[in-house]
Each structure stands twice: as structure tokens, then as C-alpha cells.
C-alpha positions in Angstrom: -16.1 -11.7 -18.1 -13.0 -10.8 -20.2 -14.2 -7.6 -21.5 -14.1 -6.4 -17.6 -10.4 -7.3 -17.8 -10.0 -4.7 -21.2 -12.2 -1.5 -19.9 -9.7 -2.1 -15.9 -6.5 -2.2 -19.4 -8.3 1.0 -20.6 -8.9 2.5 -17.0 -5.6 1.9 -16.1 -4.0 3.6 -19.4 -5.3 6.8 -19.3 -4.7 7.1 -15.3 -1.0 7.0 -16.4 -1.2 8.0 -20.3 0.5 11.1 -19.1 4.5 11.8 -17.7 4.7 12.7 -14.6 7.8 15.1 -14.1 9.2 14.6 -17.4 8.8 10.9 -16.3 7.7 9.0 -18.7 5.9 6.1 -16.7 5.3 3.8 -19.2 8.5 1.6 -18.4 6.8 1.5 -15.3 2.8 0.7 -16.4 4.4 -2.6 -18.0 7.0 -3.4 -15.3 2.7 -3.1 -13.7 1.0 -5.2 -16.5 3.3 -8.3 -16.2 3.5 -7.9 -12.3 -0.1 -8.9 -13.5 -0.7 -11.2 -15.0 2.5 -13.0 -12.9 -0.1 -12.2 -9.8 -3.3 -13.5 -12.3 -1.1 -16.7 -12.9 -0.7 -17.1 -9.1 -4.3 -16.7 -8.4 -5.4 -19.7 -11.1 -3.3 -22.0 -9.6 -3.4 -21.0 -5.9 -6.8 -21.4 -5.8 -6.8 -25.4 -6.6 -5.0 -25.8 -4.4 -6.5 -23.9 -2.0 -8.7 -25.7 -0.2 -5.3 -27.8 0.9 -3.3 -24.7 2.2 -3.7 -22.6 5.0 -3.6 -19.3 3.2 -1.2 -17.2 5.5 1.2 -20.8 5.2 1.6 -20.4 1.8 2.5 -16.8 1.6 5.3 -17.0 3.9 6.4 -19.5 1.8 5.8 -17.4 -1.6 7.2 -14.4 0.7 10.1 -16.3 2.2 11.6 -17.1 -1.2 10.7 -13.9 -2.7 13.0 -12.4 -0.6 16.0 -14.9 -1.0 15.4 -13.9 -5.1 15.2 -10.3 -4.6 18.0 -9.6 -1.5 20.7 -10.8 -4.7 19.4 -7.9 -7.1 19.0 -5.4 -3.3 21.9 -6.2 -0.6 24.3 -3.5 -1.2 20.7 -0.8 -1.5 20.7 -2.8 1.9 24.0 -2.3 4.1 23.6 1.4 3.3 19.9 2.2 4.2 18.8 4.2 7.3 17.5 2.3 10.0 14.2 4.4 9.9 14.8 2.9 5.9 14.1 -0.4 6.3 11.3 0.2 9.3 9.4 1.6 6.4 10.1 -0.6 3.5 9.4 -3.5 6.3 6.0 -1.9 6.8 5.4 -1.8 3.6 6.1 -5.0 2.9 4.5 -6.9 5.8 1.0 -4.3 5.5 0.9 -4.0 1.6 2.3 -7.8 0.8 1.9 -9.7 3.0 -1.2 -9.4 4.6 -2.6 -7.9 2.1 -2.1 -11.3 -0.2 -2.3 -13.3 2.4 -6.4 -11.7 2.8 -6.2 -11.9 -0.9 -5.0 -15.9 -1.6 -8.4 -16.0 1.2 -10.3 -14.9 -0.5 -10.0 -17.1 -4.1 -11.6 -20.4 -1.4 -14.2 -17.6 -1.9 -14.8 -16.5 -5.6 -13.0 -17.1 -9.0 -8.8 -16.3 -9.2 -11.1 -13.6 -12.4 -13.2 -12.2 -9.5 -11.0 -11.4 -7.1 -8.5 -10.0 -9.6 -11.3 -7.7 -11.1 -11.8 -6.6 -7.3 -8.7 -5.9 -6.1 -7.7 -3.5 -9.0 -9.8 -0.8 -6.5 -6.1 -0.9 -5.5 -5.9 2.1 -8.3 -9.0 4.3 -7.7 -7.8 4.5 -3.3 -3.6 4.9 -4.7 -5.3 8.1 -6.7 -6.9 9.3 -3.9 -5.1 9.3 -1.4 -2.2 10.4 -3.9 -5.0 13.8 -3.9 -5.1 13.4 -0.7 -1.9 12.6 1.0 0.3 14.3 -1.4 -1.7 17.2 -3.3 -1.7 15.6 -6.8 -4.1 16.5 -8.9 -7.0 14.9 -9.9 -7.1 14.2 -13.4 -9.5 14.8 -16.7 -7.8 11.4 -17.6 -7.6 10.4 -13.7 -10.9 10.7 -13.0 -12.6 9.1 -16.7 -10.2 5.7 -15.7 -11.0 5.2 -12.2 -14.4 5.3 -13.3 -13.7 2.8 -15.7 -12.5 0.7 -13.2 -15.2 1.7 -11.0 -18.1 0.7 -13.4 -16.1 -3.0 -13.1 -15.8 -3.3 -9.2 -19.5 -2.2 -9.3 -20.9 -5.0 -11.6 -18.8 -7.7 -10.4 -20.4 -7.2 -7.0 -24.1 -6.1 -7.9 -24.0 -8.8 -10.6 -21.3 -11.7 -8.4 -20.2 -14.8 -9.4 -23.2 -16.6 -10.9 -24.0 -13.5 -13.4 -26.8 -12.9 -11.5 -27.5 -9.6 -9.8 -27.6 -9.8 -6.0 -31.1 -7.8 -4.7 -30.4 -5.3 -1.4 -33.4 -6.8 0.5 
């Protein structure tokens, strides 16, 4: 399964391989890869304790600690933000981080950390589709090829399943 991760990273690299409107995306990609590594380590650790604790409780404490740590870096921005912007940040935080990561942690009860990580890479595909549909961003050849590589890995992981056995449809 290790080579699947390499294919996903190659797909992400293709998608983010150019400058957007003169903005270099490599620093953001680098932070994203570090973030993915941190989440991977979190998933491996949580996989072992997930049977003893409630997923919602674990994610509550993780998000609480994250808010406490990060608030020191953003207090000035939060104090000057409009109510609308604060509400939008709260909505994204609740729907994306809290609900999404709670479901991800809950899925670790049923799947390996590797499978959960690979399947979560589908976010990249629907982010590109939403950017195209909502923001009219073009789907370039790089995005199509990178997305296809990621989609291949996801479909393969879904079809082969956890034990390396092809899942039958009937």
C-alpha cells in the first residue's frame, strides 16, 4: 500500500505544480504535506485508543487544544474581524474540521489508518470540482492528470478493500 501514497503525492504535486495568478503555491503545498504527516501520526495513535474512547469526545479535546494554541497567534485578527467573517470561520471550522475529522476518527474503528488516509485524499478531487463549478477555475491538464491518479488510488482501495481481496458486486 506504500506506493499508493507516492501516487497520491504525485497527483497532488501535479495539481499544484504551477503558480496561480503569480502566487507560488509551493509554501502552501509544503505546509499541507507537513499537516498531512501530522494527521497521519494522529490517525495511527488514535487507531490504537479509538476502541476505548468516543470519537466525538476525542475530537472535542483535540479541537479545544488546537483553538487554545492557535488563538495566541490570531487574537489581533479575531478582535478586528467582522461578525460575518467570524461566523464564516465558525461554520467552516464546525463543518470541515469538527464534523469531518470526527467522522474520519470514527472510521478508524472499521478501517486501517492507511485506507482512511488514502480515501480522505478524495477531498482534493471535490475541491477541484467545486473550484471549477463555483469559482470558474479551469481544470487544466495537470489538474486532470493529478486528479486521475488520485482517483485511481481511491477506486483501487475501495475495490480491493482491506485484506487485498477484490470486493465483488454481487
